[in-house]
C-alpha positions as MATLAB code, in Angstrom:
seq = 'MVSLSTTTPFFPFTAQSASTGIPPPNSFRYSKQRVRDHRKVVCACIAPPQNFKSQDSSPINFNGLHNSEQMSAARDRDDDSDVLIECRDVYKSFGEKKILNGVSFKIRHGEAVGIIGPSGTGKSTVLKIIAGLLAPDRGEVYIRGKKRVGLVSDDDISGLRIGLVFQSAALFDSMSVRENVGFLLDEHSSMSKDQISELVKETLAAVGLKGVEDRLPSELSGGMKKRVALARSIICDTTKESIEPEVLLYDEPTAGLDPIASTVVEDLIRSVHIKGRDARGKPGNITSYVVVTHQHSTIKRAIDRLLFLHKGTIVWEGMTQEFTTTTNPIVQQFASGSLDGPIRY';
ca = [
     -10.520   37.041   12.991;
      -7.148   35.892   11.791;
      -5.377   38.784   10.178;
      -4.123   36.794    7.238;
      -6.791   36.820    4.633;
      -7.636   36.815    0.973;
      -8.965   40.289    1.158;
      -6.098   42.169    2.794;
      -3.441   43.404    0.471;
      -0.587   43.980    2.814;
       2.597   41.952    2.585;
       3.945   40.526   -0.592;
       4.181   36.861    0.068;
       1.283   35.217   -1.673;
       0.155   31.682   -2.597;
       0.134   32.985   -6.114;
       3.652   34.385   -5.984;
       4.937   31.119   -4.548;
       3.666   29.350   -7.691;
       4.354   31.976  -10.303;
       7.570   33.490   -9.143;
       6.214   36.994   -8.753;
       8.930   38.818   -6.736;
       8.211   40.845   -3.581;
       7.576   44.561   -3.927;
      10.965   45.633   -2.587;
      12.634   44.035   -5.529;
      11.271   46.542   -7.998;
       9.148   49.705   -7.928;
       5.550   48.755   -7.038;
       2.550   50.856   -7.648;
      -0.645   50.709   -5.588;
      -2.557   49.327   -8.580;
      -0.033   46.533   -9.089;
      -0.296   45.585   -5.341;
      -4.096   45.513   -5.771;
      -3.688   43.167   -8.799;
      -1.760   40.588   -6.848;
      -3.485   40.477   -3.500;
      -4.816   37.019   -3.471;
      -3.890   35.305   -0.206;
      -1.637   38.016    1.178;
       0.088   38.076    4.615;
      -1.016   41.042    6.615;
      -0.069   42.093   10.126;
      -3.223   43.830   11.520;
      -3.049   45.663   14.783;
      -3.795   44.268   18.187;
      -7.111   44.912   20.009;
      -7.259   48.173   21.829;
      -9.440   46.916   24.598;
      -7.642   43.668   25.306;
      -6.160   43.467   28.774;
      -3.446   41.220   30.052;
      -3.701   39.515   33.281;
      -0.167   40.326   33.998;
       0.599   43.926   33.131;
       3.865   44.112   35.054;
       6.762   45.797   33.190;
       9.449   43.771   31.708;
      13.135   44.255   32.607;
      14.987   44.221   29.314;
      18.132   43.056   30.914;
      16.663   40.282   32.883;
      14.091   37.411   32.623;
      10.769   36.626   33.952;
      10.555   34.605   37.118;
      11.756   31.147   35.970;
       9.696   29.215   38.373;
       6.478   30.888   37.325;
       7.480   30.358   33.615;
       8.325   26.668   34.194;
       5.095   26.146   36.031;
       3.199   27.683   33.065;
       5.054   25.415   30.665;
       4.297   22.243   32.473;
       0.709   22.801   33.437;
      -1.995   20.657   31.861;
      -4.587   23.421   31.547;
      -4.770   24.409   27.877;
      -7.309   27.234   28.343;
      -4.608   29.881   27.536;
      -3.228   28.194   24.531;
      -3.465   30.419   21.466;
      -1.696   28.376   18.804;
      -0.838   24.648   18.763;
       0.914   22.538   16.131;
       0.499   18.792   16.388;
       2.889   16.404   14.574;
       3.322   18.774   11.596;
       5.199   17.519    8.548;
       6.154   19.514    5.420;
       8.168   18.756    2.356;
       9.054   20.597   -0.800;
       9.287   18.008   -3.552;
      11.590   15.299   -2.213;
      13.223   17.557    0.350;
      11.809   16.944    3.795;
      11.756   20.002    5.913;
       9.552   19.262    8.963;
       9.304   15.731   10.456;
       6.680   15.867   13.174;
       6.809   19.209   14.950;
       4.607   19.723   18.013;
       4.431   22.725   20.304;
       2.129   25.189   21.941;
       2.155   28.957   22.139;
       0.313   30.350   25.253;
      -1.127   33.670   26.187;
       1.568   36.152   27.189;
       4.600   34.045   25.993;
       7.717   35.289   24.261;
       8.941   32.227   22.396;
      12.037   31.672   20.321;
      12.608   29.140   17.623;
      16.305   28.526   17.071;
      18.482   25.936   15.378;
      20.888   25.506   12.523;
      20.178   27.105    9.084;
      17.895   25.229    6.780;
      16.144   23.256    9.432;
      12.712   24.547    8.887;
      12.269   27.551   11.273;
      10.840   29.969    8.775;
       8.650   27.162    7.382;
       7.125   26.788   10.877;
       6.293   30.479   10.942;
       4.637   30.336    7.491;
       2.581   27.320    8.599;
       1.460   29.042   11.806;
       0.596   32.211    9.763;
      -1.373   30.145    7.249;
       0.797   30.902    4.268;
       1.708   27.186    4.012;
      -0.466   24.158    4.741;
       1.246   21.155    6.427;
       1.395   17.957    4.402;
       0.489   16.068    7.653;
      -0.427   17.118   11.110;
      -2.729   19.767   12.478;
      -2.735   23.419   13.393;
      -5.121   24.699   15.989;
      -6.061   28.349   16.572;
      -7.456   28.825   20.062;
      -8.552   25.263   20.027;
     -10.102   25.209   16.649;
      -8.516   23.219   13.848;
      -7.455   25.127   10.782;
      -7.744   23.473    7.465;
      -5.704   24.597    4.538;
      -4.555   28.286    4.152;
      -5.641   31.508    5.578;
      -8.571   31.763    3.121;
     -10.564   29.685    5.569;
     -13.627   31.651    6.440;
     -14.547   29.982    9.680;
     -11.323   30.767   11.635;
     -11.722   33.464   14.189;
     -10.572   34.340   17.657;
      -6.976   35.377   16.980;
      -4.996   37.715   14.795;
      -1.712   36.512   13.437;
       0.868   38.910   12.063;
       4.023   38.030   10.281;
       7.039   40.502   10.204;
       9.323   39.399    7.339;
      13.078   39.318    7.649;
      13.462   41.859    4.777;
      10.765   44.240    6.174;
       9.037   43.975    2.748;
       8.214   47.620    2.495;
       6.664   48.936   -0.761;
       9.644   50.893   -2.176;
       7.630   53.298   -4.245;
       5.520   54.394   -1.277;
       6.493   56.768    1.604;
       6.703   55.552    5.112;
       3.259   57.068    5.801;
       1.714   55.164    2.853;
       3.439   51.976    3.939;
       2.286   52.018    7.574;
      -1.267   53.255    6.631;
      -1.707   51.006    3.657;
      -4.156   48.610    5.214;
      -6.348   51.376    6.726;
      -6.262   53.278    3.480;
      -7.576   50.275    1.587;
      -9.964   48.796    4.071;
     -11.130   51.230    6.720;
     -13.579   54.129    6.831;
     -11.122   56.422    8.483;
     -10.396   59.772    6.864;
      -7.033   60.554    5.377;
      -6.347   62.933    8.306;
      -7.251   60.252   10.832;
      -4.977   57.749    9.166;
      -2.146   60.225    8.888;
      -2.322   61.099   12.655;
      -2.582   57.425   13.617;
       0.426   56.677   11.487;
       2.358   59.357   13.360;
       1.319   57.918   16.726;
       2.227   54.364   15.765;
       5.646   55.389   14.476;
       6.193   57.204   17.708;
       5.329   53.920   19.556;
       8.231   52.302   17.831;
      10.639   55.198   18.381;
      10.434   56.877   14.914;
       9.306   60.534   14.514;
       9.429   62.770   11.524;
      10.063   59.956    8.948;
       6.613   59.925    7.417;
       7.510   61.463    4.075;
      10.712   59.435    3.523;
      10.946   56.509    1.108;
      12.259   53.135    2.250;
      15.459   53.805    0.311;
      16.191   56.707    2.665;
      15.981   54.560    5.748;
      18.663   52.467    7.529;
      18.186   48.761    8.012;
      17.131   49.150   11.540;
      14.595   51.945   10.684;
      13.060   49.696    7.985;
      12.555   47.001   10.644;
      10.748   49.468   12.885;
       8.544   50.782   10.066;
       7.598   47.136    9.342;
       6.709   46.602   12.979;
       4.689   49.851   13.054;
       2.784   48.572    9.966;
       2.065   45.353   11.842;
       0.550   47.002   14.974;
      -1.474   49.871   13.488;
      -5.294   49.379   13.711;
      -8.536   51.005   12.852;
      -9.401   52.973   16.024;
     -13.047   53.442   14.862;
     -13.676   49.713   15.366;
     -13.550   47.711   18.438;
     -11.961   44.224   18.652;
     -11.564   41.719   21.478;
      -9.237   39.357   19.574;
      -5.679   39.053   20.852;
      -2.824   39.188   18.397;
       0.288   37.030   18.062;
       3.197   38.454   16.118;
       5.652   36.240   14.286;
       9.191   37.645   13.635;
      11.460   36.102   11.075;
      15.060   36.947   11.802;
      14.278   40.517   13.030;
      17.870   41.536   13.675;
      19.436   39.859   10.651;
      21.929   42.211    8.974;
      21.912   44.778   11.833;
      24.870   46.031   13.790;
      24.918   45.162   17.582;
      23.447   48.617   18.648;
      20.611   48.485   16.042;
      19.967   44.941   17.063;
      19.514   45.990   20.636;
      17.080   48.692   19.618;
      14.976   46.155   17.715;
      15.144   43.557   20.416;
      13.959   46.086   23.088;
      11.248   47.218   20.658;
       9.964   43.695   20.373;
       9.695   43.537   24.136;
       8.036   46.931   24.310;
       5.028   46.263   22.149;
       4.402   43.081   24.155;
       1.661   43.163   26.852;
       4.372   42.870   29.506;
       6.374   45.798   28.190;
       5.989   49.576   27.491;
       6.441   51.206   24.049;
       8.580   54.230   23.144;
       5.796   56.518   24.488;
       5.667   54.789   27.731;
       2.294   53.161   27.085;
       1.602   49.502   27.715;
       2.108   47.160   24.728;
      -0.763   45.237   23.118;
       0.728   42.261   21.456;
      -0.569   39.260   23.353;
       2.351   36.718   22.534;
       5.114   36.558   19.967;
       7.362   34.026   18.276;
      10.864   34.898   17.128;
      12.995   32.904   14.662;
      16.627   33.886   15.252;
      20.248   32.913   15.313;
      21.383   35.908   17.363;
      22.535   35.298   20.862;
      21.554   38.842   21.888;
      18.030   38.307   20.582;
      17.845   35.113   22.556;
      18.956   36.849   25.713;
      17.028   40.122   25.459;
      13.785   39.227   23.708;
      12.897   35.604   24.406;
      11.717   33.718   27.595;
      11.165   30.163   26.258;
      13.111   28.381   23.471;
      12.262   25.675   20.958;
      15.351   24.066   19.324;
      14.670   22.789   15.754;
      17.081   20.376   14.230;
      16.501   18.197   11.235;
      12.857   19.098   11.122;
      12.041   18.095   14.748;
      12.142   19.866   18.024;
      15.011   18.216   19.907;
      14.988   20.462   23.018;
      12.956   23.109   24.664;
      13.568   25.102   27.784;
      13.757   28.577   29.351;
      16.322   31.048   28.049;
      18.576   30.733   31.125;
      18.803   26.924   30.508;
      20.118   27.547   26.960;
      23.759   27.769   28.127;
      23.453   25.184   30.985;
      21.695   22.250   29.273;
      23.687   19.053   28.749;
      22.016   18.411   25.338;
      24.938   18.085   22.939;
      23.173   19.663   20.045;
      22.257   22.799   21.945;
      25.717   22.864   23.639;
      27.294   22.959   20.250;
      25.017   25.671   18.866;
      25.395   27.828   21.979;
      29.192   27.615   21.889;
      29.585   27.876   18.083;
      31.970   24.803   18.166;
      32.667   22.895   15.012;
      32.914   19.671   16.989;
      29.478   18.105   17.753;
      26.431   16.460   16.183;
      25.706   19.510   13.932;
      27.492   19.120   10.584;
      27.659   21.571    7.732;
];
């Protein structure tokens, strides 16, 4: 089922905190009891299925792109059997401020999709609506062809896990890395402490981190925190079997990182995808992913198809190699960073 539920105390963004102003756990020292006390409608990234197989298991070339003709054909086909998530004419406002003005798109099996555009145009809002943390004012969201109504507390939504990796990493600052990564299993699985500890080590190794289990988040660099957050999103209860694919949503995953750390994270995003291989050389398990970003390096290294959001609507979409060649003036200005053009600040 969808991995964003009222019973999963994992990430700090809640419907309750949105209305009451309760800050996220990395803003003050959180105890496990306090986390449990505020776990209504919480965003959790639960691990991908262990037995889910991709139809295309070919390795990804981090420095290149997938075959553009194949990707274009996939984008243009009428067959929607592989559509995992669809937004249809979605609108969202906060008070009198209109954020989204009729956004429509599809996320298909195996895709690596980027949502780009100027600041304040609604990119993160789109992610939260996909994740079920926000409900659209108008329009519809479909999960594997089934309409979702309201927030993630819906009991009848199944068939897809959705994980959201926040820009800030949102680690619990009073817990060790081991406790952060294994938090969900500790709370909701029947696995023993030793089993969870071993699985945490394996998952951290998958994202290129070893020997950091006993550190606190304050002892980690920004890039390491991002990787710990990703490890937390892909860990799963190995004593249970699941056939549901998982879509990961990344909100500005390289924000605040230096170029080298950004490259590490970008390659990591690729590596846990079903078309990549993780730090251990094992095939990734994430079925599809969506990245909100402003970084040109992230667009080049981690994304195959782009959606350009401007003033609450998608004004252009295309493959990554078309990003710098399109004649669309809005995209041209964004790609070049020019002050002259239709985008005004």
